[in-house]
DRENMI-160224 format. One record per atom (N, C-alpha, C): residue in one letter; z, y, x. Coordinates in steps of 0.1 Angstrom, whole numbers. Example, Ala and Ser with C-alpha at 12.3 -4.5 7.8 and 13.67 -1.06 7.14 Angstrom:
<r residuo="A" z="78" y="-57" x="132"/>
<r residuo="A" z="78" y="-45" x="123"/>
<r residuo="A" z="78" y="-33" x="132"/>
<r residuo="S" z="71" y="-22" x="128"/>
<r residuo="S" z="71" y="-11" x="137"/>
<r residuo="S" z="79" y="0" x="129"/>
END
This chain:
<r residuo="M" z="-698" y="-476" x="369"/>
<r residuo="M" z="-691" y="-473" x="359"/>
<r residuo="M" z="-679" y="-462" x="361"/>
<r residuo="A" z="-675" y="-455" x="352"/>
<r residuo="A" z="-669" y="-444" x="355"/>
<r residuo="A" z="-656" y="-449" x="352"/>
<r residuo="K" z="-647" y="-439" x="360"/>
<r residuo="K" z="-633" y="-443" x="358"/>
<r residuo="K" z="-625" y="-428" x="356"/>
<r residuo="C" z="-613" y="-433" x="343"/>
<r residuo="C" z="-606" y="-420" x="340"/>
<r residuo="C" z="-599" y="-414" x="354"/>
<r residuo="P" z="-599" y="-403" x="352"/>
<r residuo="P" z="-590" y="-395" x="365"/>
<r residuo="P" z="-578" y="-397" x="364"/>
<r residuo="Y" z="-569" y="-403" x="353"/>
<r residuo="Y" z="-557" y="-401" x="349"/>
<r residuo="Y" z="-554" y="-414" x="354"/>
<r residuo="C" z="-558" y="-426" x="348"/>
<r residuo="C" z="-552" y="-439" x="348"/>
<r residuo="C" z="-561" y="-446" x="355"/>
<r residuo="K" z="-572" y="-440" x="362"/>
<r residuo="K" z="-582" y="-450" x="372"/>
<r residuo="K" z="-587" y="-465" x="364"/>
<r residuo="Q" z="-587" y="-462" x="353"/>
<r residuo="Q" z="-593" y="-474" x="347"/>
<r residuo="Q" z="-607" y="-473" x="343"/>
<r residuo="E" z="-615" y="-480" x="342"/>
<r residuo="E" z="-628" y="-479" x="341"/>
<r residuo="E" z="-633" y="-478" x="323"/>
<r residuo="V" z="-640" y="-465" x="323"/>
<r residuo="V" z="-645" y="-461" x="309"/>
<r residuo="V" z="-659" y="-461" x="307"/>
<r residuo="T" z="-665" y="-461" x="293"/>
<r residuo="T" z="-677" y="-461" x="291"/>
<r residuo="T" z="-683" y="-452" x="281"/>
<r residuo="L" z="-695" y="-447" x="277"/>
<r residuo="L" z="-694" y="-442" x="261"/>
<r residuo="L" z="-702" y="-449" x="253"/>
<r residuo="E" z="-707" y="-461" x="260"/>
<r residuo="E" z="-712" y="-472" x="247"/>
<r residuo="E" z="-700" y="-481" x="248"/>
<r residuo="K" z="-703" y="-488" x="236"/>
<r residuo="K" z="-691" y="-500" x="231"/>
<r residuo="K" z="-693" y="-511" x="242"/>
<r residuo="A" z="-683" y="-515" x="247"/>
<r residuo="A" z="-683" y="-526" x="254"/>
<r residuo="A" z="-669" y="-533" x="257"/>
<r residuo="K" z="-669" y="-545" x="254"/>
<r residuo="K" z="-657" y="-553" x="256"/>
<r residuo="K" z="-652" y="-561" x="268"/>
<r residuo="R" z="-639" y="-559" x="273"/>
<r residuo="R" z="-634" y="-567" x="283"/>
<r residuo="R" z="-632" y="-580" x="281"/>
<r residuo="E" z="-640" y="-588" x="296"/>
<r residuo="E" z="-633" y="-603" x="290"/>
<r residuo="E" z="-625" y="-609" x="290"/>
<r residuo="S" z="-611" y="-602" x="293"/>
<r residuo="S" z="-599" y="-605" x="293"/>
<r residuo="S" z="-592" y="-603" x="284"/>
<r residuo="A" z="-594" y="-594" x="274"/>
<r residuo="A" z="-586" y="-588" x="266"/>
<r residuo="A" z="-597" y="-582" x="252"/>
<r residuo="D" z="-588" y="-582" x="243"/>
<r residuo="D" z="-596" y="-575" x="228"/>
<r residuo="D" z="-598" y="-560" x="231"/>
<r residuo="V" z="-595" y="-550" x="242"/>
<r residuo="V" z="-593" y="-537" x="244"/>
<r residuo="V" z="-609" y="-534" x="246"/>
<r residuo="S" z="-612" y="-523" x="236"/>
<r residuo="S" z="-626" y="-517" x="242"/>
<r residuo="S" z="-623" y="-509" x="252"/>
<r residuo="E" z="-635" y="-506" x="261"/>
<r residuo="E" z="-635" y="-494" x="273"/>
<r residuo="E" z="-643" y="-481" x="265"/>
<r residuo="E" z="-647" y="-482" x="256"/>
<r residuo="E" z="-655" y="-470" x="247"/>
<r residuo="E" z="-643" y="-459" x="249"/>
<r residuo="V" z="-649" y="-450" x="253"/>
<r residuo="V" z="-644" y="-436" x="254"/>
<r residuo="V" z="-646" y="-430" x="238"/>
<r residuo="H" z="-629" y="-427" x="232"/>
<r residuo="H" z="-628" y="-423" x="220"/>
<r residuo="H" z="-634" y="-412" x="219"/>
<r residuo="K" z="-639" y="-408" x="205"/>
<r residuo="K" z="-647" y="-394" x="203"/>
<r residuo="K" z="-640" y="-388" x="191"/>
<r residuo="E" z="-636" y="-378" x="192"/>
<r residuo="E" z="-634" y="-370" x="173"/>
<r residuo="E" z="-644" y="-361" x="173"/>
<r residuo="V" z="-651" y="-362" x="162"/>
<r residuo="V" z="-660" y="-350" x="160"/>
<r residuo="V" z="-657" y="-344" x="146"/>
<r residuo="H" z="-653" y="-330" x="148"/>
<r residuo="H" z="-652" y="-319" x="136"/>
<r residuo="H" z="-662" y="-308" x="134"/>
<r residuo="G" z="-666" y="-304" x="123"/>
<r residuo="G" z="-674" y="-294" x="116"/>
<r residuo="G" z="-683" y="-298" x="110"/>
<r residuo="L" z="-690" y="-287" x="102"/>
<r residuo="L" z="-699" y="-291" x="94"/>
<r residuo="L" z="-715" y="-284" x="104"/>
<r residuo="V" z="-714" y="-272" x="103"/>
<r residuo="V" z="-728" y="-267" x="112"/>
<r residuo="V" z="-728" y="-271" x="128"/>
<r residuo="K" z="-714" y="-265" x="133"/>
<r residuo="K" z="-712" y="-267" x="147"/>
<r residuo="K" z="-704" y="-277" x="149"/>
<r residuo="K" z="-709" y="-288" x="154"/>
<r residuo="K" z="-701" y="-302" x="157"/>
<r residuo="K" z="-694" y="-299" x="169"/>
<r residuo="E" z="-678" y="-300" x="170"/>
<r residuo="E" z="-672" y="-298" x="183"/>
<r residuo="E" z="-666" y="-314" x="182"/>
<r residuo="I" z="-668" y="-319" x="198"/>
<r residuo="I" z="-663" y="-335" x="201"/>
<r residuo="I" z="-652" y="-329" x="212"/>
<r residuo="M" z="-646" y="-343" x="208"/>
<r residuo="M" z="-632" y="-342" x="219"/>
<r residuo="M" z="-632" y="-356" x="223"/>
<r residuo="Y" z="-636" y="-359" x="236"/>
<r residuo="Y" z="-639" y="-372" x="243"/>
<r residuo="Y" z="-623" y="-376" x="247"/>
<r residuo="S" z="-616" y="-389" x="248"/>
<r residuo="S" z="-603" y="-389" x="254"/>
<r residuo="S" z="-606" y="-404" x="257"/>
<r residuo="C" z="-595" y="-410" x="269"/>
<r residuo="C" z="-595" y="-423" x="276"/>
<r residuo="C" z="-593" y="-432" x="265"/>
<r residuo="P" z="-595" y="-444" x="266"/>
<r residuo="P" z="-592" y="-452" x="254"/>
<r residuo="P" z="-578" y="-460" x="260"/>
<r residuo="H" z="-577" y="-459" x="273"/>
<r residuo="H" z="-565" y="-465" x="275"/>
<r residuo="H" z="-553" y="-457" x="279"/>
<r residuo="C" z="-553" y="-443" x="283"/>
<r residuo="C" z="-543" y="-437" x="282"/>
<r residuo="C" z="-542" y="-422" x="273"/>
<r residuo="D" z="-552" y="-424" x="265"/>
<r residuo="D" z="-554" y="-411" x="257"/>
<r residuo="D" z="-554" y="-398" x="260"/>
<r residuo="A" z="-559" y="-398" x="275"/>
<r residuo="A" z="-559" y="-384" x="283"/>
<r residuo="A" z="-573" y="-377" x="278"/>
<r residuo="V" z="-571" y="-366" x="274"/>
<r residuo="V" z="-584" y="-357" x="273"/>
<r residuo="V" z="-594" y="-359" x="282"/>
<r residuo="L" z="-609" y="-361" x="281"/>
<r residuo="L" z="-615" y="-364" x="293"/>
<r residuo="L" z="-625" y="-350" x="292"/>
<r residuo="G" z="-627" y="-344" x="280"/>
<r residuo="G" z="-636" y="-335" x="280"/>
<r residuo="G" z="-639" y="-330" x="268"/>
<r residuo="F" z="-647" y="-319" x="263"/>
<r residuo="F" z="-652" y="-314" x="251"/>
<r residuo="F" z="-669" y="-314" x="251"/>
<r residuo="G" z="-675" y="-312" x="239"/>
<r residuo="G" z="-686" y="-307" x="238"/>
<r residuo="G" z="-690" y="-303" x="226"/>
<r residuo="F" z="-702" y="-297" x="225"/>
<r residuo="F" z="-703" y="-292" x="209"/>
<r residuo="F" z="-718" y="-292" x="209"/>
<r residuo="F" z="-723" y="-295" x="193"/>
<r residuo="F" z="-739" y="-295" x="193"/>
<r residuo="F" z="-743" y="-287" x="179"/>
<r residuo="F" z="-752" y="-285" x="174"/>
<r residuo="F" z="-757" y="-278" x="162"/>
<r residuo="F" z="-761" y="-291" x="152"/>
<r residuo="G" z="-756" y="-291" x="143"/>
<r residuo="G" z="-760" y="-306" x="135"/>
<r residuo="G" z="-756" y="-300" x="119"/>
<r residuo="G" z="-758" y="-309" x="111"/>
<r residuo="G" z="-756" y="-307" x="97"/>
<r residuo="G" z="-769" y="-303" x="89"/>
<r residuo="F" z="-767" y="-293" x="83"/>
<r residuo="F" z="-777" y="-286" x="75"/>
<r residuo="F" z="-789" y="-281" x="80"/>
<r residuo="L" z="-784" y="-275" x="98"/>
<r residuo="L" z="-796" y="-269" x="103"/>
<r residuo="L" z="-806" y="-279" x="110"/>
<r residuo="T" z="-801" y="-290" x="116"/>
<r residuo="T" z="-809" y="-299" x="121"/>
<r residuo="T" z="-812" y="-314" x="115"/>
<r residuo="G" z="-804" y="-318" x="106"/>
<r residuo="G" z="-804" y="-329" x="98"/>
<r residuo="G" z="-797" y="-340" x="106"/>
<r residuo="R" z="-792" y="-335" x="120"/>
<r residuo="R" z="-784" y="-347" x="121"/>
<r residuo="R" z="-771" y="-351" x="117"/>
<r residuo="P" z="-762" y="-362" x="117"/>
<r residuo="P" z="-750" y="-362" x="112"/>
<r residuo="P" z="-740" y="-356" x="120"/>
END
């Protein structure tokens, strides 16, 4: 399981619920753009930015 380098709590890319609380451990993703999709990943606990990524989607590849 991955840990946030800032708050040291566990995070995952998949949806998961903690047994002790209603807080999700899933990394928050914000996607912007129509053709070139830009993604920002942030920690669900402290909202620190964990990284960026991009892919080509939309009209060119048929991906959402």
